[in-house]
N, C-alpha and C positions, 0 to 999 in steps of 0.2 A: 658785266662779263658774259660772254656767249655761252651759254650752255648747250656746248657742242662738242663733243672730244674732236680733235683734228686727225688721232690716227685711225679709231677704229666707227668714228660719225655716232656714237651712243650720242641721246637727246631726251630730249622731256618726252614722258608718257604721259598721256591723260586718262582719266578714268572717276570712278564714283566714290564717294565716299556712303557708308550705306549704314544708318542708324539702327539701333535695336526695332525700333517703329517700322524697319524700311524703309524710311524716308531716301532719298538718294539726292548728293550735292555734287558738284564736280568740283575735280581736285586735280593737281598733279604730282608726278614723282621727277624730283631731278638728280641729274646724276652727281657726283661728289667730282666735281671740274677744277685742278687745279692749273695757274699759271707758272710756267715752269722752264727754266733756258736747260734748251737741249740741242746735245751736237745733231744737225742734220747736214749729209753729205762735207764732214768736215769743216763746217762755221757754226756759231753759236747763235741759236734764235730761240725768240721767246712764243711760247706754244700753250695752247689750251689743252690740256691732257686729261682722262678720268682717272682714278686711281686704281682700275684695274691693269689698264695699258701700265703704269708707271712698276706696280708690283709687278707682272709678269715679266718685265724686261724690255718691253717694246720700245720702249724710250730711252736714251741715253744721256744722263742728265750732266750737264757741263758745270766744273769745281768754278 
């Protein structure tokens, strides 16, 4: 599944794990993406949407 929200374009972020001894290793933060059926321009379409867009009402879910 794609790790990008089709509404707000939120995607993966990169950074470092930092241990107590301050050794650094690369890591990523992935958004919580859900595949939902949404109403877009009057028709039902499957979309990859982050949970923040779902909660805030930016997406009208299809029944």
